[in-house]
N, C-alpha and C positions, 0 to 999 in steps of 0.2 A: 632537737636533733641537729640544729645548726652548728652548735659548738662542739658536739660530741662526735660527729662523723666527718670523715674525709671523702670527697667526692671526685670520682674519676669518670671522664667521658671519652669514649672511643668513637669519634665521628668517622665512619668508614665510607668508602666509595660504595659498597654494597649494603653493609648493615651498620647500625649505631647501637652501641651497648654502654649502659651506665652502670657503675658499681659504687657501692658505699662500704667504707671500712671504719669500724669502731677503734677504740684505743688499742685493742689487741684482737687476736684471732683472725680468721680469713675475712676477705671482703664478701659482701653478697650483692647479687645482681638485682637491679630494678626490674620488676616484672610488669607486663602489659596485658590487660585482659582483652586480647584481640578476638576477632570474629571467629577464627578457627581454634581458639584455645589460647591459654595463657602462654606468653613467650617473653624472651629477654633480648633476643636479637631482633631489633627493629629495623625494618627495611629503609634505607636512606633514599626515600622517594616522596614526591609530592603530586597531587593532582589538583587541577583547578577546573571548576565547572560553573557555567552561568546559563540558567535556562533561557532559551531563545526568547521567551515571552517577557522575561524580567532580566535583561542583560546586566543591570547593576547589581543584582543580587548574587555575589560570587560565594561559592562553597569551596573551601580548601580542606583537604585531607592529606594525611601523611601515613607512611608505613603500610601496613596491611589494609587500613582503611582506604588509602590512596589506590592501592591495587584494586580493591573491591569496587570502587567507584569507576575506575577505568574499564574493568571487565564488563560492567553493567552497561556503560555507554562509551565505547572507545572512540567514536567519531567526534563526539561533542566535548570529551574530556581532555584537557591538556595534561599529559603525564610526563613527569620529569624525573629521571633517575641518574645515578652516577655523576651528579653535578659537583661532587668534590673534585673531579678530575680537572676542572678548570679553575680551581681556587687561586692558582699562581699565574694564570694566563692574562697577560696585559691586553691581549687581543680581545678578550671577553669583557665588555663594558657593561652590557645589559641585555636582557631578552624581553620581549614584549609577550605578555600573558593576558589574554582577554582584554586588550586595550590599556593594560597598565604596565609600566616599566619596572622591571626587577633587576637590580644589580646582584652580584653574587652574595653579598652580605645580606640582601633583602630575602633571597631564597633560603639562605642558611638560618637567618633568625626566624623566618616563617616556619621552617621545618622544626627548629628547636623548641619554639613555644608550642607547637602541636605536640611534640613529644612530651613536653611537661604536662600538658592538659590530659593526654591519654594515660600517663602514669598515675595521675590522681593523687592519692593520699601519700604514695611513697616519696613524691617530690613536692609536697605541699609546703615543706619548710626547708628551703635550700640553704646550704651554708653559703657564706659570702665568697669563700675561696673555692676554686675548682682547678683540678689538674686535667688539662686537655692534651690528648695525644696528637702528635703531628709526625708526618713521615720524615725520614731522614733527607730524602730528595723528593720534592713535590712532582706530580705528573706534569708532563708537557714537554715540548720541544726546547723552549727556553724559559723555564719556570722562574718567576720572581718571588723568592722567599719573603722578602719584606712586604710585598703586596698581599700574599696569601695570609700572613700573620695579622696584618692591618685589617683585612677583611674578617678574619676570625674574631679579632678583638672587638670589633663593632657588633658582630652578631651575638657573642656571648655576653657582652655588656647589656644588650637589649634583653637578655634572659634574666637580668638582675644580679649577675655577679659583679663584685667590685675588686676581687683580686683574682686575675686569670694567669695561671702558670702553664707553661708548655713543657712536655716531656717527649722524648722520641718514642715512637710506638713500640719498637723492639725492646727498649729499656723497660717499658711497662710489662711487656711479656716476660722479661728476664726476672723482674721482681716476682711475678706470679710463679715462675718455675723455681725460684730460689727457695721457696717454702719447702719443697721436697728434698733439699739438699741436707745431708747429715755430716758433710765434711767439706773442707775448703775446696774450691773448684774455680777453674776459668771456664766461662760459659759463653758460647757463641749462640746468639738467638737469630733466627731468620723469620721475619714477618711477611707473609705474602698476602696482600690485599687485592682489591680490584684494580686500583690504579698504580700502586707502587710496591716495590720489593725492597725491604730495609733490613740491615744487619747491624747488630751491636755486639761487641765483646766486652764482657764484664767479669771482674775477679771478685768472687764471693768468699769471705773469710769469717770464721766464727770467733767471736771475742766474748767469752762468758756466755751469757744467754742471748747475745745479739748477733746478727749477721751484719758484718761491715762489707760495704760494696765499693769497688773501684773501677770506674770506666776506663777502658783501655783503647778502644777503637770502634769506629763505625763507618758505614757506607750505605748507599742507596741508589736505586735506579727507578726512573719513572716509568716502569713497565710491569704488568702483573696480569691478573685474570682477564681484565677488559681487553688487553691486547691479544690474549689468546682467543677470546671471542671474536674479535675482528678478523683473525686469520681463518677461523672456520667459516665465517659469513663470506669472506672474500673468495674462498675456495668452493664453497658449496651453494651459496645463495646468490651472490651477485652475478655470476655467469647466467643463471636462469632468469635474472631480471634485466639482462641486456648488457652487462659488462663484457667487453670484447667483441661486441657485435658492431654492425655498421648501419649507416643510414644514407639516403640519396639526397643530394642538394645540388641544384643547377647542373645536373648531369654528372656529378662527381659522387663517387662512393667514399664517405668519410667514416672514421671510427666514432663510436659513441663517446662523449667525453667522460673520462674516468672520474672527474670531480663529482659526478652525481652520486657516486658510490662511496665517496670519502665519509659521508655523514654516518655511514654504518659503523664507523670507528668510535663514534660518540653518540650514545644512545639519546642524549638530550637534543641532538640536532635533527633527529628524524621528524619530530613533530613540527619543527621550524620550517622545514622545506615545503610544507603545503602551501604557505603564503610567500614563498620566495620566487624570484625571477627564474631560477633554475626550474621550478615546477612548471611554469609556463612553457618553457622550452621543452621539458620532458613530455607535456601533453601533445605538443606539436609533433614531436618525434614519433608518436604512435602512427601517424599517417605516413611518415617518411622512412621509418626503419625497415631494414631488409627482413628482420624478424619481428614484426609488430606485437606478436603475442608476448614476447619477453618484456617489451617496454610496458605493455599493458599490465603485466604482473607488478612492475615497478610503480606504476600509477596507483594501482590498487593497494599495494603495501603502504604507500604514503597516505593516500586518501583515507583509507580505512584504519589507519594508525595501528598497524600490526606489530610495532616495535616491541612491545612486551611479550607477545606470543613468540616472536622470533627469539627474544632473549631466553625465554623458557626452553625452547627447542635446543639452542646452543648449549645451555647449562646442563640440560639432561644428557647431551652427548659427552660433554666433558666428564661428568660424573661417571657415566657408564664406562668410559675408556680408562678411568682410574682403576677399575677392577676387572676389565675384560680387554682381550687383545684385539677385539673388533666390536663395533656396535653400530646400530642403524640410527642415522640422522633422519628426523621426521619434522617437516614444518608444514602444517596444514591450517589454512585460513582462507575463508571465503572460497574463491575459485582455484586457489593456489595449492598445490600438493607436491611437495618436494621430499623424495626419499632416496637415501644413498647409504650403502654400507661403508664405513670407514674404519680402516685398520689404525691401531695405536701408533704404529710406526709411521704412517702417512701423517697423522696429526702432528707427531713430533717433528717431522720434516717442515711442516708449515710453521711451527713456532720456533724453529732453529735460531733465528736472529734474536728473539726475546731470551731464549736459554743462554745464548752466548753473552748477552748483556748481564744477566742475573750471575752467571759464572764469574765474569769480570768483577762484579760488585763484591762477591764473596771473597776473592782474592785481594781485593782492595781493602776490605775490612781487616784481614789478616796482616796485610802489609802496614796499615795504619797503626795497628796494635803492636807492631814489631814482633810478631809471633809466626811460628810455622805451625802447620796443621797438627802436628803431633804434640803441640803444647796446649792444645785445647782439650780440656777434660770432658766436657759435655756439649752436645748440640741440641738445641730445642727449636723445632720447626712449628710454626702456627700459622693460621690463616688458610682460607679455603684452597688456594692455588698450591699449597704445600702438599696436597693430596695427589697432585699430578705426578706419576712416576718419573717422568723425565726431570722434573724439579728435584725430587728426592735423590735421583741418581747423581746430581751435582755434588751432593754431600757424601753419598756412599763412595764415590771415587776419592774423596779426600779424607774421610774419617772412618774408623772401624764401626761396624754396624751397631755394636754394643754401647757406643757413646751417643747414638742418635735416638732422640725421642720426639714424638709428635703428639699432638693433642690439644684439647681446649681451644679449637680453632677459632671460636667466637668470643669466648669470655676472657682469655688470658690478658689481653691489653688493658681492658677497662678495669679488671681486678687489680692488676699490677699498678696502674695509675693511682687507684685509690689507696693502695698500700704505700706508694711513694709519698702520698699526701701526709702520712704520719711520721715521715722521717724527720730527725731532729735538725738536720742540715739540708734544707730543700735546695739551696743554691748549687749543690753538687749535681743535682738531677734534673732541675727545671730552669726555665729562663722565662723572662717576660717578652712580650712582642717587641 
């Protein structure tokens, strides 16, 4: 299999998908025999557990097995998700997990090796070359692309690959979409993940029995589904946990520091707060707060490691608002019970800054390609956040509805990356770190 197949890996903020392509025909997805049934979209998360009676015996799980371990024992299990979001962050050097230091490349290689183990026979004989997806723009305020690719390189080499090539994620999705084309076309692909929104414009032309591709332009922005999640939490959850309230100190009434709630923008940071100086300050605030019950909820959320349950509540609301004009937000864990009806228009108001950034990136892709919107023949939208109506509206305002297609939200990038791997001239579509 090593010489006959091309391998594509879409390591995503939320899900990781792997595809194999033979010399011809479509790519096929690697399947995982997960606890709830066979799946191909493998959640990009890790859990670490060390029994208190044997602290040196660490158990590491990934994907659905990590979620299962966390649900069984949320207090003692360190659960990490969305860690792709700090791949390019120079400020992230390492994190402590059960007394052991993990750099980003350590987390990623640990995750990838577990993915290989869970896949079993399908990845028993890996090819030496892999096409890895990468965002056009990495997530973060000041992302360092060289640092992110250096970290990727280290992790994928630990997996056993000797030739690691990188292709932009929307380019992978474009190759997947091109299989359906029966005529020459200029295609704009929008890929909406958890951490980034990326766009590529590619010209596909038929020459004989082959489709020849020409890259025209690209752009990206480091905001997507996770940023939408944070807006929901900031509006619905953080105020009930004390944000915007006050405490008394030396006869003065002072505002609760907003920094305590910034961690909700990064799921990976919630578990870290339990051992931080901020946590000690938060516990003290329970006695000093004007509304102590709210700070008590914050302490419970962090102590009991409710991050994943909160994530599920937020995700459920987003999904519901994609098909309904209003939906109920419900977050229930321990003594906490938060319920509120949310209108779609209200949610769209919350995410207006992110929508503006995405809109600007679409226009930038067109400008970089030297094209107007009417020169684009087809638009293909993929990724979970492409289902948000306000995101789709960005494209419906620019392109006729009959030119826009959505679908294959989870499989398109990995399949396309694998198809790129059998191109005769890989240098046009890939690069090394």
